[in-house]
N, C-alpha and C positions, 0 to 999 in steps of 0.2 A: 650215301644218301640215307635219310631215315629221320626218325623222331629222336630227339634227346630225352633222357629221362626226365618225367615230370618233376619240377623242383617245387616242393611244398615247403613253405616257411610259416612258422607260427611264433609269435612273440607276444609276450605279455609283460607289461611294465607296470610295477606297483610301487608307488611312492609310499613308503612306510609313513604312518600318521606323523605329521609335524605338529608337535605340541610346544607351545610357548606361553609364557605368562607375561602380563603387562601389570605394572603397578604405577598408579598415579599418587603422587603426594602432594599436599597442600603446598602451594608456593607463598612463602610470606613476604610481605612488602615491608622493609624496614626504612628508618631514617635516622639522622643524628638528632639526639635531644638538644633542646636549646641550651647552651652554655656547659654541655657535658661532652665527653669524648666516648661515648658508648652507643650502640645501635639498640633500638627497641622497636618490636613489631607494632604496625598500626593497622594492617589489614591482611586478608589472604585472598589469593586469586584461586579460581577453580574450586574444587571439592574442598569442604571445611575439614573432611577426614578422609583417609586414604581409601583408594579403590583397588581391587585386585581382580584381574580377569584372566581365565585359562582358556585357550583357544587351540582346536585340533583340525588339521586339515588332512584329507585323503584324497588321492588321485589314482585312477585306474585306467590303463589303456591297453587294449587287446587288438592285435592285428593278425589277420589270416591272409596269407598270399600263395597263389599257385602259378607256376610259370611252365608253358610248354613250348619248346623249340622245334623247328623243323629245318633242315638244310638237305638240298639235293641238287642233282644236275642230270641233264639229258643232252648229250651232245654239247653244244655250244650254249645251251640254256642252263641258267642257274636259278634256283628257287630257294627262298628262306621264308620262314612263317614264325610268327609269335603270337602266344595267347596268354594274357595275364588276367587274373582276377584277384580283387583285393577287397577285404571288408575290415572296417575299422570301427571299434566302439571305445567311446570315451566316457568316463563318468567321475565325477568329483563331488565331494561333500565336505562342509564345514560346519563346525559346531562350536559354541562358546557358552560358558557360564561365569557370572561375576557377582560379586558382592560388595557393597558400599558401607560406609560409616564404621570403619575399623577403629577400635579403641587402641589396639595394639598393632604395630607393624608387623604382623606375621603373614606370610605368604601362603596361607592356607584359606581355602574358602570357608572352613567352619568357623573362622574367628570374626566374620563380618557381622554386620547388623542382622538382628533377627526379625525385624519387620518385614511383612510381605513386599513392600516397596523397595526394600534394600537388596533384593535378590532379582537377577535378570537372566534369561537364557535366550539363545537365538541360534540361527543357523541357516544354511542354504545348500542347495545341491543342484546339479544340472548334468547334462550328458550330451553326447553327439553320436551320431551313426552316418557311416558313409560306405557306400558299395559301388564298386567300379569294375568294369570290363574293358580291356584293351585288346585290340587285335592289330596285327602288321604283316602285310604279305609284300614280298619283293620278287621282282623278276627281272633278270639281266641276260642279255644275248650277245655274245662275241665281244663283250666289253665295249659295246657301241650304243645298245638300245636298252633303256632301263624304265622301269615302271614300279610304282608303290601304290598300294591301297592301305590305309589305316583307319582307326576310329576308335572312339571311346563311347561307352554307355555308362553313364554316371547317375547315381541317385545321392541325395543328400537330405539330412534333416531339416535343412534352412527352409524348405518348402513344404506346402501343405500336401497331405495325401492326394495322389491323382496328379501331382504336378512336381514330384520330385525327381523324376529321371528324364534324362536328355541325351540324345544321340548325336555325336559330333564326328561326322566322317572326313576324310581327307584323301586327295588323290594327287599324284605327281608323276611326271614322264621327263625323260632326258635323252638327248641324242648327242653322242660324242662325236662330231663331225671329224676331228682330227685323226680319228681311227680309220676313216673311209679312204679307199685307195686313190680317189680322184683328189683328195687333199694331200695325202702322203707323197704322191708321185708328182705333184705339181707345186706344191707350195711348202718348200722345205723349212721356210722361215716361220711356219706355225708350229709351236710346240704343243699347244692344246687349244681346242676350241670345242664349246659346249653349248647347246642350247638346252633350256629347261623351263618347265612351266608346273604350276601346282595350284591346287585349289582345296581348301580346307574351312572347316568350321570349328569354332573355339567357344566353349561355354564359360561364363564367368558367373560368380555368385553376385547378387544385387548388391550395389552400394548402400550403406546406411544401416548395416547390421542384419542380424538373424531374427527369425520368428516375426517378420513383418506381415506374415499372413494372419496373425492373431491381433486381436483388438488390445489396446492398451487401457488400463484402468489405473485410477489413482485414489488415494483417501484424502478426503478433505475434512479438515477439523471441525469447521462449522457449517454443516450442511443442512441441518434442520433443528427445530426446537420441539421437543417432546417433554411434556410435564414441567414446562418452564426452564428447561435446561437444554443447552445446545449439545448436539451429538455429532459424531462422525457419520460420514457416508461415503459411498463409492460412486464415482462417476467415469464415464468413458471419456478418455482424453483423445484417442485416436482410433478411428475406425479401420481395422485391418482389412488386407485385401487377400483373400484365400486363393486368388487366382495368380499370384505372384510365381514366376518361374524363372528359368535360367536366362540371363542375357546372352545373346548370341552374336558372334561376329563371323561374318563369312568373308574369307580372304582369298585373293587371287593374285598370282605372282608369275611374270614372265621375264625371263633373264637370258643373257649372253655372258659368258665368261671365257677368257682365253689368255694365253701367254705366247709371246713371240720373240723372235731373234734370241733364242737361249735365255729367255727370262728377262731380257732387257726392257721389255714393256709387258705389264699385266694389266688387264682390264677386267671389271665386272660391273655390269649394269642390270639393275632390276627395275622393273615397273610394277607398282603394286596398287591394288584397289581393295579396299575393305568397307564393307557395309555392316554397320552395328545395328541391331534391332533389338527390341524388347528391353532396352535399358530404362531404368526406372526414372520417372518425371513426375513432378507434383502437378496436380490437376488444378491449376490456378484458374479461377473464374468459372468452373464447371458447376459447382454446387454453390447456392446462395449462402450467405452468412446465417439466414434464418434457420438452415439445417441443424446447427447448434454444435455440431461435432466435426473436428478436423478429419478429412479422410486421407487414407494412406496413398503412396504412390502406386503408379501403376506401369505395366510393361508396354508404354506407349511411345517411347522415343526412338527415332531412327536417325542414324548419323553415318556420313560416308567420310572416307578418308583416302586420298590418292596421291601418288607422287612417284619419285624415282630415288634410287639409291645408286650412287656412282663410287667406285673404287679404282684408282690408278696407282700403279707402282712401276718403279724403274730403277735401273743402277747404271752407273758409268764408271769404268776402270780407267784411270789416266796413266800415261806412260810414267810419270814422276812417282807413281806408287800411291797417289790419292784416289780414294775410292768414294763415290757418293751413292748412297741408297736413299730413295725417297718414296713415301706412300702418302697419298692424300684420298680423302673421303668427303663426299658431299650428298647430303640429303635434303630434298625438297618435299614437302607434304603439306596439303592444303585439305582441310575439313569442310564439311558442308552439314548443316542442320537440316534434315529433310522433314522431319516431323517432331513436334513437341506440343505440349499444352501451352499455348501463349494467350496471355489475356488480351482482350480486345483493344486495350489502350496503346499496345505495342503492334499487334498483329494488323490492325486497320490502318496504321501509319506507315507508309512505305518507307519513310526514313528511319523509323525505329524497329521494323520487322526483324526479328532474329531468325526465323525460319527462312532457310534459302541462303543464309549467310554462314561464314565459318564460325565454328564453335569458339566463344570467347570473344567474338567481335565486340569492340569497345564503342560505347554511344556516349554522346554529351552534346553540350552547347558549342557552337562555332564563334570564336572570338575574333572580333573585328578592330581590336585595338583598345584604347583608353577613352573615357569620356573626358571631354575638354570643357572649358568655360563656354564654348560656342553651342553646347548642347543644352544650356540652362537658360530659363527665362530670366532670372535675375543674375546679373554678372557678380553681384556681392554675395551670392550664396546665402542671403538670409532666407530665401526660399529655395528649396531644392527641386522645384517643379521642372520638369523637362519640357522643352519646346515641342510644339506639334510635329509629328512625323518622326520624332525620335523614340524608338520602342522603350517602354517602361518594362523594367525587370520585375519579376515577381518575387524578389529575394531582398526586399528593403530599400531604404533610401541609398542613393549612390552620389558620390562626389566626383570632381575631376581626379583623374588617376586610377579610378575603379574600372575593371574589366568591363568591356562593352560587348554585348553578344548580338548576333544576327538573329532578326525575326523572320523565320523561313517557313512557318506554318501556322495555321489556324486549328482551333478545336475540331473542325470539320475534316481536317486532313486533305484540304483541297490545294496545298501547296501555296497559298496566298497569305501574306502577312496580316496579322490582326492587331497590330499596334503594341503588343506586349510580348515579353520573353518568359516562357515557362516550359514545362516539361514537353509541351507539344513540338517545341523547336529543337529538340535533340535529334541527333542523326548520327551515322556511323562516323567516327573521327579517328579510328586508330586500329591497327591490327591486334590480334590476340597477343597477350603476354607470352604465350608459348611460342617460340620461333618457328616459322615456316621453313627456314633455310638454316642448316647446321652443316658446318664444315671443319676439317682439320687438315693439317699438313706436317708430316713428321720426317724431316731429313735426318740422315744418319751419315756422318762423315768419319773416314779412318785415314789416318796418313802415318805410316811407319808405326811407332808405338802410341800414337795419340788417337783418341776417339771422342767425338762430339755427337750427343743426341740432343735434338730440339723437338718440341711439340707445340705447334700453334693451333689454336682452336677459335671459332668465331660462329657468329649466328647473324642472321638477317630477317627482315619482314616481321618484326615484332615492335610492339610500343609499349610505353611504360607511362603511367598517369602519376605525376608527382603529388605528394600529399603530405600531411604532417608538418613538422617543423622545418623540413627541406623546402617547403614551398611557401608555408603561411608563418611569417614571423610572430613570435610570442604565442603560438599555438599551445593551448593547454599549459599556460605559464611558463612555456619554454623560452628559448633564445631565438636568435636570428643568425642565419648562415652568413658567412663573408660575401658569398655572391650576391645576396639581397642587400647587404649594406653597401656594396660597392655599386650596385646597378638597379636601384628602385625608382619608381616615378617621382619626380619633383617638377615644379614649374620649368626648371631650367634643364631637366632631363626628361622630356616628354616621350621620347623613344626607348625607354628603359625596358629591360627584360621583366622586370617584376613590377607589379602594382605599388600604389602608394603604401606606406608602413602605417599601420594602425595598432593601437595598444592591444586590441583584440581582433582577430581576423573576422571580416564581415561575411555574411553568408553569400553575398553576390561574388566576393571574390575567391571562394572556396567551392564554387560549382565545378563539377567534373566536365572539362571544357578542353578545347584544343589548346588554350593558353598554357595548360599544364601538361600536355601530351608530348612525350618525347620519343624519338626513334632511337631505341636502345641497342642497335646494331654494334657489335664489338669485335675486336680482334685481341686475343690474350696469348701471351707466351706463356703457357700452362707450366711447362717444365723444360729444364736445360741441365745437361750434365756434360762435364769436361773431364776426361781421365787420361792417365798415362800409365802404361804396363811395361814394367822394367824387363829387359831382356834377360835370359838365363845367363848370359855371360857376365853381366853385372852383378847378378844375385849370388853367383857361386853356389855353394852347397848350403847357405844359411836358409834360403826359402826355396820352395817349389815354384811359387809365383807371388808377385806383389803388384798391386795397382793402387795408385792414389788417385782421388777424384774430388771434385767439387760439384754440387748439385744445388739446383734452386727450383722453387715452385712459385708460380703467380709473380713472375719478375716483371712483366710489362702488360699494360692495359691500354687500348686506344678506343675511345668512344667518339667518333668523329662528329655525331650529331647530338651530342649530350654533353655540356660543359659542367653541369652539376657533378659534384664529386659523390657518386653513387655507383655502387657495384651494379652492373646491369644484371647479373645473375640473381640478385636478391629477390626478384619477382614480387615486388609489392611490399616487402618487409624493409623499408629503407632505413630504419633505425638501427640495423645490424651492422656490425663492423664489416670492413672489407674482407675478402678472403685473405688470409695472412700470407705475406711474402716470407718464404722460409729458404734460408741458404745454409747448407751443410758441407762439411769437409770430412773426408774418410779415407780409409785405406781397407783393402781386402788383401790378407796374406794367407797362404797355405805354407806348411811346413813339411 
């Protein structure tokens, strides 16, 4: 029992000045002379004469850390404690000098042009300071009851004075029921059974960069006219928020974990709830445009996230020597936007309101099919006027084969059609791109000297909006996919998957809508490996061990609700290649 010696550490890292030189030479443009076989210069690109620059960069980082540990016991009670303090200071600086208009290509500053405009110097510097205190206290009794209290008190240069420090405590308790006599004496098939619960807070830096508490200014070239000449001026581009402080997440977790029948079944179930507050949001619609300056973000967002984590494991040993081990995981998590600065156009429209819905919920128009000749006054289409009662889209003229949208709301948000299709008719049409369900299954088979490892992974409850050339033929002078070519609207194919093909995609057919929304749930065989280990009898004395194997990655993908050839994990960047399918062969040998 007692305190361990205080551990004091001090480190100082200094990167020696990194000096390097840059030389830019004029780039000559040449061409063949008419009727002759030699090159002659016709022009130069860049500087007419060489430029030379010398740059020096320096970096300093100093860290102080002190650690104090305590370990003790009284009877069946055990105690541990930890105190840590750390201070970190970082400073860097950069400097350069350059000359232009060199007559001779000497890499010395003295040989450059002598005019004042031929010489330039510049530099920058910056620094960081961080201070943190950490504590942790643990208590255990008889290997059955456990408790922990921990916390951090951190300060950072990122925030303004008075808002730099934040305290983030955490607490946890656990009860190992399998050590209780009423379990041991009556349920011999229980190997381990534990209940645990925890609560804690975590602090995060604000997204969007550092020094957001300071206003940002820019230099404008033509700000005013003085004496008949334009002059530079300084203008405020962003009004800082000196009250910005730590984003804070409060997390609660309740769980049960256990193993049974000598490890034949393992289970771990967690229920978690997280409430994030103080995360930065834009103040949309709060300040009128007449204010003249963009205002910074504020700690005004509140978001919750809750769900379960489930892990199951098992094994089975068969009489013929085959053994199967399997492990599966499942996570379900659903977020909810509790508070944000939302403009009136969406907040006052129940169909478009983001507050109260999952973060990243997707909104758009509802497709009801395609326009047909019956929707137009003139069947010859010399006039593209629509019949009375057919909603008029606010996205340009339409023809048969263009996407038709539902008129579900008016500008007064009363839920009544108003005869036109516009932004007021948008509603929630899809889950967020981030999956709410993530799962995996990893079976492992061994039979004699053979072994097989597989890993399946998949997701559910997520949506993907098609765009770009995957959805719109000839978009940005691109081509068309085979799927569009085979199944686009024509008078003889009125129930096609894709609308009529145009030389340039129309505004009406490229709207964010259910027509292009896809359920991108998938199952992927992420990896597989088959191996064989040679017995020592076969190897003799040549090897200590020898194993040959074949392994593959991204071997199989199934997207049951999306026929487009798109990797569902690309998350909106459809023009990327699929994840590569890789197959390797190899051997492991020891001598």
